N, C-alpha and C positions, 0 to 999 in steps of 0.2 A: 663104524664111524671113522676109525683110524685109516682104513683103506680108502675111504672117500676123501679124507683130508690129504693123504699122501698123493692121491690121484689129482686133486685140485692143485697142490703145490707143484707137482711135476708138469702139469699142463700149463700152469702160470709161468714157470721157468722156461719151458719150451717155447711158448709164444713170445716171451720177453727176448730170449736169445734170437729167435727168428726175426723179430722186429729190429733188434740192434744190427743183425747181419744185413738186413735189407737196407737199413738206413746208411750204414757204412758202405754198402755196395753202391748205392745210388750216389753217395758223395764221392766215392772213388771214381765211378764212371764219369761224373761231372768234371772232376779235376783232369782226368785223362783226356776227355773230349776237348777241354779248354787248351790243354798242352798240345794236343794234336793240331788243333786249329791254329795256334800260335806258330807251331813248327811249319805247318803248311804255308802260312802267310810269310814267314821268314824265308822259306825256300823259294817262294814265288818272287820275293823281292831280290833274292840272290840271283835268280835267273834273269830278272829284268835289268838290275843294276849293271852287271858286267857288259850287257849289250850297249847301254847308254854310255858307260865309261869307255868302251872300246871305240864307239863312234866319235866321241869327243877327242880321244887320243889320236885317232886317224886324221881328224880335221886339223889339229894343232901340231902334229908331229913335224911337218916341214918348217915350222917357225920356232922350234925349241932352241936351236943353236944360233939364231940370228943375233941375239944380244950376247956379247961376250961376258963370260963369268969365270970367276976363280973358285977354288975349293972353299976359301974363306967366305966369299959372298954366298955360295950355296949353303954353307953351314948357318950363316946368319939368317938367310931367308927361311931355311927349314925350321929354325928355332921360332921365328916369328909366326910361321904357319902353324906350328904346334900350339903356340899360345892362342892363336885364333880358333883352334879346334880341328885343324886339317892335318892329320898325322901321316897320311899315306905319302910315300915318296913321289908319286905321280903328280902331286899338287905343285911340286917345285917346277917341273916342266910346264905345267899349265900357267904358273905365275910368269915365267919368262916368256912364254908364248903370248900372254896377254900384254906384256910390255912391248912386244913387237907388233901386235895386231892393233892395239888401241890407237897409236899414232896414225896408222894407215886409215883406220875407220874415221877418225876425226878429220883428217885431210880430205877424205872422200866427202864427208858432210859439208866441209867448207867449199869444196868444188861444186857440189850439186846445188847448194843454196846460193852460190854466187857471192859469198862474203869475201872471197879472195880478191875481188875487184878493188876493194879499198886499199890494198897493199899486199900484193902476193907474197913477197918475201917475209914480211912481218907476220901475216896471218898463218902461213904454212909453218914458220918457225915456232909460233906460239902454239898451234895445234899439235905439232910434233912433240914439243916439250911437255905440254899438258898431258898428252896421251901417254908419254913415257912415265909420268909421275902419278897418273890416276891409279894404277894397281897398288902402288905404295900407300896412297891415301886411303884406298878402300881397305887394304889389309890393316892399316893402323886403326881405322874405325871399327873393324871387326874385333881386333884385339881389345880395344877399349870397352866395347860392348860386352864381350865375354868376361873380362875382368870385373866389370860392374855387376854382371849377373852372378859371378862367383862370390863377390864380396857381399851381395845382398842375400844370397842363399845359404851362406855358411852358418849363420846363427840357427836357422831352421834345421840344417843337417846336424849340428851339434846337439840340439834338443832331442832329435830322434836317436842319436847315438847314445846320449845319456839315458834315455828311457829304456833302450835295449840293454845297456850295460847293467842298469839297476834291476832289470827283469831277469838277469842271470846269464845273458849271452856274453861271449868273449868279445874283445875289441874287434877282432877280425870279422866275426859273424855280425856284430852290430854295424860295422861299416858296410857290409854287403846288404844288410836289411835296409839301412838308410838309403843306399843307392837304389834299391828296388822301389821304395816308397816315394822317392823324389824324382823318379824317371819322367813324370809328366809335368809336375809343377816347377821343378828346377833341373832341367836336363843337363846343364853345364856342370853343376856340382855333383850330380849323380854320375856323370861320365868320369869325373876325376876320382870319385870314391870307388867306382868299379875298377879303375886302373890300380888304385892302391890295393884293393883286395886281390887282384890278379898278381901284382908284384909280390905280395906277401905269400901267396900260394906258390909262386915260383921259387921261394926261398929267400927273398930279400927281407932283412929285418924291418920291424915296424917303424922304428925311428928313421931309418934310411929311406923307406918308402914315402913317409910324410915329408921328409926333407926334399926328396926328389920332386914331389908334386908342388912344393913351394917354389922350387927353382923353375919348374916347367911352366907354371902359370904366371909367375911374376907378381903375385898378389901378396902384399905385406902381411895381411891378416892370416893368410895360410902359412906363411913363413913363421910368424909368431906362434901359431898353433903347433907347428912342427917342433919348435924349440921348447914349448911347454910340455909336449908329450915326451920329448927326450928327457927333460928334467923330472917328469913324473915317474918314468921308468927307472931313472937313476936313483932317485931318493925314495921310491916306493910309496908315493902318495896316492890318494884315491883318484882314479881317472874320472869317475863321474862328477865329483866335486870340482875337479880342475876344469873339465869341459863346460860345466854349468857356469862357473865364474868367468871363463873366457867368452861364453855366449852372451852373458850380461854385459861384459866389457864392450863387445862388438855392437850390441844394441845401443849402449850409451854413446859410443863413438858415432854411430849412424845418426842418432838424434842430434848430436852436436854438429855434425856436418850439415844436416838439414837446417839447423838454426843459423849456421854460418852462411849458407847459401841464401836464406831469407834475409839476413842482415845486409848482404851485398846487393840486393835488388834496388835499394834507394840510390846507390852510386851508379848502378847500371842504367837506371832510368833517366839519368841526367842527359845523356846523348840523344835519346829519342825525344825528350822534352824540348831540347834546344833546336834540334834539326827539323822536327815535324810538327810538334804541338804549338810552340810559341809563335812560329811564323803564321800559322792559321789563325791564332788568337789575335795577332796584330792586324791581320787583314780584316777580320770580322769587326774588331773594335775601332780601329783607326781608319778603315776604308771609307765609311760614309762621311766622316768629318773631313777627310782629305778631298773627297769629291765636292763637298759643299764649299770648302775653301778654294778649290780650283775654279769652280763656277763663279764664286764671288770676285776672284781676281780678274777673270775674263770680263765680267760686267763692269768692273772698275776701269779696266784698260779701254774698253769700248766707250 
């Protein structure tokens, strides 16, 4: 009886360990295959992207030095491009090439369409000026859109960081985990969090890394977050509670901004009402009576 019991226990343990090994083996193979597929896709993108980038560089290289520029102008443009999410140095040359090519393109459109006939000097001067300013307008729009995306995605990122910190992860690992989870829903904030993690791995202190990202993005809420993290490290307060309170503050501010924008709609509607709606109402209401009065005066005069 004892031999049968020992045999049953040994067989049960053997089968259980075999099942566990098979399960973990399948899970490991699945993870490895996913990583291999991602690496293959990334390598394919790396092989395709340089070809496209090299082609664009060849096309715009003759126009890079057409617009005069100083080192201070290049530094300012590079900071603006970084705020818009374009960090490679080649984008500076692309920007100045666009400032040279866009006026030529608009002048060509004015020539082909025949608009220049209304006043050649005025039309060409206007198209050249607009073409020179269009890249600046586009870059300002991109910066504003990215800052809005960062401002809206920061509370969600802080919630994920708080969950990771309370689960036992360090602040650095929590930042990396939040960047991975927000890569699809909030790519802008995920990119900045990934840069923070890389800077910390390179040896930069946490407070300095967060302060750097606040200066790099130009978002006030991120700058305030950097100051809060510096104070939390200095006084030894709980990072989880600090981040949760800051996330609630950001949500309250976002709700107040939405209420402020809603309150401004009544004032903004005055101009469309006066320019478009009131004239049509006057035509509809007073038009028939004016026609009747005009016909009555004609009959009276005749």
